[in-house]
Structure formats: C-alpha cells, structure tokens
C-alpha positions as CSV (number, residue, x, y, z in Angstrom):
1,M,46.1,251.3,57.7
2,K,43.0,249.9,59.4
3,R,43.5,247.1,61.9
4,K,42.4,243.8,60.5
5,I,39.3,242.2,62.1
6,P,40.3,239.1,64.0
7,A,38.5,235.8,63.2
8,T,38.6,232.7,65.4
9,V,38.0,229.3,63.8
10,I,36.5,226.7,66.2
11,T,37.1,223.2,65.0
12,G,36.7,219.8,66.6
13,F,35.0,216.5,65.9
14,L,31.2,215.9,66.1
15,G,29.9,216.5,69.5
16,A,33.1,217.7,71.1
17,G,31.6,220.8,72.5
18,K,32.1,223.5,69.9
19,T,28.7,225.0,70.3
20,T,29.1,225.0,74.1
21,L,32.4,226.9,73.7
22,V,30.8,229.4,71.3
23,R,28.0,230.0,73.7
24,H,30.4,230.6,76.5
25,L,32.4,233.1,74.4
26,L,29.3,235.0,73.5
27,A,28.1,235.1,77.1
28,N,31.4,236.6,78.2
29,N,32.4,238.8,75.2
30,K,33.0,241.9,77.3
31,G,30.6,243.9,75.1
32,R,32.4,243.3,71.8
33,R,30.4,243.1,68.6
34,I,30.8,239.5,67.6
35,A,29.5,237.9,64.4
36,L,29.1,234.1,64.3
37,I,29.2,231.8,61.3
38,V,27.9,228.3,62.0
39,N,28.4,225.4,59.6
40,E,26.8,222.0,59.9
41,F,27.0,218.7,58.0
42,G,23.5,218.0,56.8
43,D,20.4,219.9,55.7
44,M,19.0,220.8,59.1
45,G,20.8,223.3,61.3
46,V,20.6,222.5,65.0
47,D,23.6,224.3,66.5
48,G,22.8,227.7,64.9
49,E,19.2,227.4,66.1
50,L,20.4,226.6,69.6
51,L,22.7,229.7,69.6
52,A,20.0,231.9,68.3
53,A,17.9,230.9,71.3
54,C,20.8,231.3,73.8
55,G,19.3,234.5,75.4
56,V,22.7,236.1,75.7
57,E,22.6,239.9,75.8
58,G,24.1,241.3,72.7
59,C,23.7,238.0,70.8
60,R,21.4,239.1,68.0
61,E,19.9,236.7,65.6
62,D,21.1,238.7,62.6
63,D,24.7,238.3,63.9
64,I,24.4,234.5,63.6
65,I,24.8,233.2,60.0
66,E,24.1,229.5,59.4
67,L,25.7,227.6,56.5
68,A,24.2,224.1,56.4
69,N,24.3,221.2,54.0
70,G,28.0,220.8,53.5
71,C,31.4,221.4,55.2
72,L,33.0,224.8,54.8
73,C,36.3,223.3,53.8
74,C,34.5,222.1,50.6
75,T,32.3,225.2,50.0
76,V,34.8,228.0,50.7
77,A,34.4,229.9,47.4
78,D,30.6,229.4,47.1
79,E,29.5,230.1,50.6
80,F,32.1,231.2,53.1
81,L,33.9,233.9,51.2
82,P,30.8,235.8,50.1
83,T,29.5,235.5,53.7
84,I,32.7,237.0,55.2
85,A,32.7,239.8,52.6
86,A,29.1,240.7,53.4
87,L,30.0,240.9,57.1
88,L,33.0,243.2,56.4
89,D,30.9,245.4,54.2
90,R,28.3,246.1,56.9
91,A,27.8,249.7,58.0
92,E,28.9,248.6,61.5
93,P,31.2,245.5,60.9
94,P,31.8,243.1,63.7
95,E,34.8,243.6,66.0
96,H,35.5,239.8,66.0
97,I,34.2,236.9,63.9
98,I,33.8,233.4,65.3
99,I,33.5,230.5,62.8
100,E,32.2,227.2,64.1
101,T,33.0,224.6,61.6
102,S,31.2,221.3,61.0
103,G,32.6,218.4,63.1
104,L,33.8,216.8,59.8
105,A,35.5,219.9,58.4
106,L,39.2,220.3,57.8
107,P,40.3,223.6,59.2
108,K,43.3,224.2,56.8
109,P,41.3,224.9,53.6
110,L,39.3,227.4,55.5
111,V,42.4,229.2,56.9
112,K,43.8,229.2,53.3
113,A,40.7,231.1,52.2
114,F,41.8,234.2,54.2
115,H,44.3,234.8,51.4
116,W,41.4,235.6,49.1
117,P,42.1,239.1,47.6
118,E,38.9,240.7,48.7
119,I,39.4,239.9,52.4
120,R,43.1,239.3,53.1
121,S,43.8,243.0,53.9
122,R,40.7,243.3,56.1
123,V,40.6,240.1,58.3
124,T,43.1,237.8,59.9
125,V,42.8,234.4,61.5
126,D,43.5,235.2,65.2
127,G,43.6,231.5,66.0
128,V,42.3,228.0,65.3
129,V,40.9,226.4,68.5
130,A,40.3,222.6,68.4
131,V,37.8,221.2,70.8
132,V,38.4,217.5,71.7
133,D,35.9,215.1,73.3
134,A,38.4,213.9,75.9
135,P,36.7,210.7,76.9
136,A,36.2,209.7,73.3
137,A,39.8,210.4,72.4
138,A,41.0,208.5,75.4
139,S,38.9,205.5,74.5
140,G,40.6,205.3,71.1
141,R,37.7,206.5,69.1
142,F,39.9,208.3,66.6
143,A,42.8,205.8,66.5
144,S,43.4,202.8,64.3
145,T,44.0,199.4,65.8
146,P,47.2,197.5,65.0
147,E,45.1,195.1,62.9
148,E,43.6,198.0,60.9
149,M,47.0,199.5,60.3
150,A,48.3,196.2,59.0
151,R,45.8,196.1,56.2
152,P,47.2,197.3,52.8
153,D,43.9,199.2,52.2
154,H,44.0,200.9,55.6
155,D,41.8,204.0,55.8
156,N,40.4,205.6,58.9
157,P,38.5,208.8,58.0
158,L,37.8,209.6,61.7
159,E,41.5,209.5,62.5
160,E,42.4,211.7,59.5
161,V,39.9,214.4,60.4
162,F,41.0,214.3,64.0
163,E,44.7,214.6,63.2
164,D,44.1,217.4,60.7
165,Q,42.2,219.4,63.3
166,L,45.0,219.0,65.8
167,A,47.7,219.8,63.3
168,C,46.0,223.1,62.4
169,A,45.3,224.2,66.0
170,D,46.8,227.1,67.9
171,M,45.0,225.9,71.1
172,V,43.4,222.6,72.0
173,L,40.7,222.2,74.6
174,L,40.3,218.7,76.1
175,N,36.6,219.1,76.9
176,K,34.5,216.9,79.1
177,S,37.6,216.3,81.2
178,D,35.4,216.1,84.3
179,L,34.2,212.7,83.0
180,M,37.7,211.2,83.3
181,E,39.8,209.8,86.0
182,K,42.9,212.0,86.8
183,A,45.4,209.5,85.7
184,D,43.6,208.8,82.4
185,L,43.3,212.6,81.7
186,A,47.0,213.1,82.5
187,A,47.9,210.3,80.0
188,L,45.6,211.8,77.3
189,L,47.0,215.3,77.9
190,A,50.6,214.0,77.4
191,D,49.6,212.1,74.3
192,I,47.8,215.1,72.7
193,T,50.6,217.5,73.7
194,G,53.1,215.2,72.0
195,R,51.2,215.6,68.7
196,L,51.0,219.4,68.6
197,R,53.2,222.0,67.1
198,R,55.7,223.6,69.4
199,G,54.1,226.3,71.5
200,V,50.5,225.0,71.1
201,K,48.9,224.4,74.5
202,A,46.3,221.7,75.4
203,L,44.0,222.6,78.3
204,P,41.5,220.4,80.1
205,T,38.0,222.0,80.3
206,H,34.6,221.3,81.7
207,M,31.7,222.6,79.6
208,A,34.3,224.3,77.4
209,E,34.8,227.0,80.0
210,V,38.0,228.9,79.3
211,D,39.0,232.6,79.5
212,P,37.5,234.3,76.4
213,L,40.4,236.8,76.4
214,V,42.8,233.9,75.8
215,V,40.7,232.1,73.2
216,L,39.9,235.3,71.3
217,G,43.4,236.8,71.7
218,L,45.8,234.3,70.3
219,S,47.2,236.7,67.6
220,A,48.4,233.7,65.5
221,A,47.8,235.2,62.0
222,A,47.3,231.5,61.0
223,E,46.9,232.3,57.3
224,D,50.6,233.3,57.2
225,D,51.7,230.1,58.9
226,L,50.2,227.4,56.7
227,A,53.4,225.5,56.0
228,A,53.6,224.6,59.7
229,R,50.1,223.1,59.7
230,P,50.4,219.8,57.8
231,S,47.3,218.1,56.5
232,C,46.6,214.5,55.4
233,H,44.9,216.1,52.4
234,D,47.7,218.6,51.3
235,L,48.3,216.7,48.1
236,E,44.6,216.3,47.2
237,D,42.5,218.6,45.1
238,G,39.8,219.3,47.6
239,H,38.4,217.1,50.3
240,D,35.8,214.3,49.8
241,H,33.2,213.7,52.5
242,D,31.8,210.6,50.9
243,D,33.1,208.7,54.0
244,F,30.2,210.2,56.0
245,E,26.5,210.7,55.6
246,S,23.6,212.4,57.3
247,F,19.8,212.1,57.3
248,A,16.9,213.4,59.3
249,I,14.1,211.4,61.1
250,E,10.7,213.0,61.4
251,L,8.8,211.8,64.4
252,P,5.3,212.5,65.8
253,T,4.7,214.2,69.1
254,I,6.7,212.4,71.8
255,A,4.7,211.2,74.8
256,D,7.7,209.7,76.7
257,P,11.1,211.3,76.0
258,A,12.8,208.8,78.4
259,A,11.5,205.8,76.5
260,L,12.7,207.5,73.3
261,E,16.2,208.0,74.8
262,T,16.4,204.3,75.6
263,R,15.6,203.5,71.9
264,L,18.2,206.1,70.7
265,V,20.9,204.6,72.9
266,A,20.1,201.1,71.4
267,A,20.2,202.4,67.8
268,I,23.4,204.4,68.4
269,A,25.1,201.3,69.8
270,A,23.8,198.9,67.1
271,H,24.7,201.1,64.2
272,D,27.8,203.0,65.4
273,I,26.1,206.4,65.0
274,L,28.7,209.2,65.5
275,R,26.3,212.0,66.3
276,L,22.6,212.5,66.8
277,K,20.8,215.8,67.7
278,G,17.5,217.6,67.2
279,F,14.4,219.0,68.6
280,L,11.2,217.3,69.9
281,E,7.6,218.3,70.6
282,V,6.6,216.7,73.8
283,T,3.0,216.0,74.7
284,A,1.4,218.7,77.0
285,K,4.6,220.7,77.0
286,D,4.8,224.3,75.6
287,A,8.6,224.2,75.4
288,R,11.0,222.7,72.8
289,H,12.9,219.6,73.9
290,V,16.5,219.3,72.8
291,V,18.3,216.0,72.2
292,Q,22.1,215.8,72.0
293,A,23.9,212.5,71.7
294,V,27.6,211.8,71.2
295,G,28.1,208.1,71.0
296,T,25.7,206.6,73.6
297,R,26.0,209.7,75.9
298,V,22.6,211.4,75.6
299,E,21.6,214.8,76.9
300,R,18.0,216.1,77.0
301,Y,16.6,219.4,78.1
302,F,13.9,222.0,77.4
303,D,15.6,225.1,76.0
304,R,12.8,227.6,75.2
305,P,9.0,228.0,74.7
306,W,7.7,227.3,71.3
307,K,7.3,230.6,69.4
308,P,3.8,231.7,68.4
309,G,3.1,230.3,65.0
310,E,6.2,228.2,65.0
311,A,5.8,224.7,63.5
312,R,6.0,222.3,66.4
313,T,7.9,219.3,65.0
314,S,10.0,216.5,66.2
315,T,13.1,216.0,64.0
316,L,16.4,214.2,64.7
317,V,19.6,214.4,62.6
318,V,21.7,211.3,62.4
319,I,25.3,211.4,61.3
320,G,27.7,208.5,60.8
321,Q,30.1,206.9,58.4
322,K,28.9,205.9,55.0
323,G,26.6,202.9,54.9
324,L,24.2,203.7,57.7
325,D,21.2,201.4,57.5
326,R,18.6,204.2,57.5
327,V,15.6,201.8,57.5
328,A,16.8,199.8,60.5
329,I,17.8,202.9,62.4
330,E,14.4,204.6,61.9
331,A,12.6,201.4,62.9
332,M,14.6,201.3,66.2
333,V,14.0,205.0,66.9
334,R,10.3,204.8,66.2
335,G,9.9,201.6,68.3
C-alpha cells in the first residue's frame, strides 16, 4: 500500500502570521516537493501573490493554488476537493501539501473533507497548526466582556472562530510574541494552554519561525480524531460567514505612502477594521509596495519590481464585521 501524502492545515485569525509561517516552511523545506493551497476571504488574493513572489528556490508558481472569494470550510465540495484530487493525480504529485485557510475559516469542516472517498486513501491530515496573534489575544480581542456575556442575545463571531481554531489544533504558535512583555506572554501561554486538548503544545514564536520538521511532522491523522475536536458549529448545517464582509478600494498612484499610512490607521481605528492588505503603485518607484495591517499595526515594504506588462495598480482589501461603512472608510483612506 502506498504511503498517504501528508497535508498540513495552517489556520489562525486574520493577520496572525499564517502566510509568514508558510513562507518560512517553504524556505526551509529540505528539498521536498511541496504544493500550497491558499484560501482568502474576498475577491482579491494578496497572500497567494506574495508567496508567488517569495523567491524561494523550489517554490514554483504552478505549485501555489489560490482559492479566493470564500472560506474553504464553506466551499469544500465545490473547490477544495477537486483541487486536492488534481494535485494527487499529477504525474509527479507533491510530497507534502500545505493548506493556508482564510482567517475566518473553521478548520474542522476542512479536516472532515479528508474522508471524501476519492482522497481518503491517498492523503492524510498530518496536523492542524493554529497561528495566534499573541498581542491581539492578550488584549482580549477575541474574548467577550462580562457585559456582552450577560446579554440574552450574546453572539461574538470573533470569539467563536478563534475558539474553533484552537479546538481543532494539533499545535499552536503564539506569534508576534516579541511584541509582548515576558509576564504578559507567560500569562497568555498559560491561558491558551488551558484551552487546548491534552498533548497539544503552544509555542511562542517571532515571525512564525519554528522547526519545519516539527510543524510538518506531527503525524496526527486529524481526520480520524474528529470527535476530540469540538466546534461551536457542530450542530449546524454548514457555517455562515454573514458576520463578516470584505471590499476592495482602488486608489491612484500613491505619492506619499507615509501619509496614506496615517489615514489608514485613522480609518482602522474609527471603523474597527479587522484586516487591511494590498499593493500600491508608488510615484517614481519601479517596485510594488505592500501594505499589511492588523488592527492599527501597519507594515509597509517593497517586495519586488513590477513585471513587464503588469498592470500597475493600487488596491487595498478591507475586511471587518458586517456593517462596515464603505463610503466613510473610502473617504478617510482617500483623504
């Protein structure tokens, strides 16, 4: 009997550092043939494009498959399963598959999909790795306040997604731990560890740097252990993402990226934007400018030269809870 191809599911909330972890794994893959499936919430794929431009040896663009406009946990049958089957049917199939889910995806429905008859004998879930934005978690970003919990109609979609991702994990990475004080990090580590299944480890990381042999060698066979991975949505028929929304803002060429960043921070704070990311064309620059924002923490850098014939555009993707005031946000961003 042929050995099953291992697959690793990378989950974690918006902006936790999943793409950074994937890039680290690709850069240190010890020569293995790795295929990557990237899923994003929204019509425009940013993470897949960043990985395609990573410049890592052996990271070929045709080994990166992007599934945008929806979470995999809701599009398993239509998009994910045919994609996995096509990878397995290649003349030279991958030796390992990495799946980076949307930050709003629930991992359990995805793990369940590995029981699908056409793939269950050929691939196994080696492990589910949850990446946590440590400073955000420590600040209570994913927790309900006592006042919220006292309401009879209490509902916190951020908390539900976060708890589901932890409950399904075989390993948890407390990323961006370098931004925290030691005492605060220790308290968070104790809190997160207390929520995890027995035997699941939580590790503090900086830039998601962790031994790839550990992350890609958990041997969990997660699809055979579903009962031990409870979900807030176990009794529901599917998972509704109506609690969240996404839209893109098209901008002209940016003359002053620093001034734009100031406007972005103000818009994020005023409208509680969960995630903002995209690419910019900057005046008199021949390189693409990347913008990444998690809360009011903004990162900007040039990642690669514009390709010959490539459309040089400035586009930002905004993700937040339902009810975002698109007109007001665009007005603040544009100035």
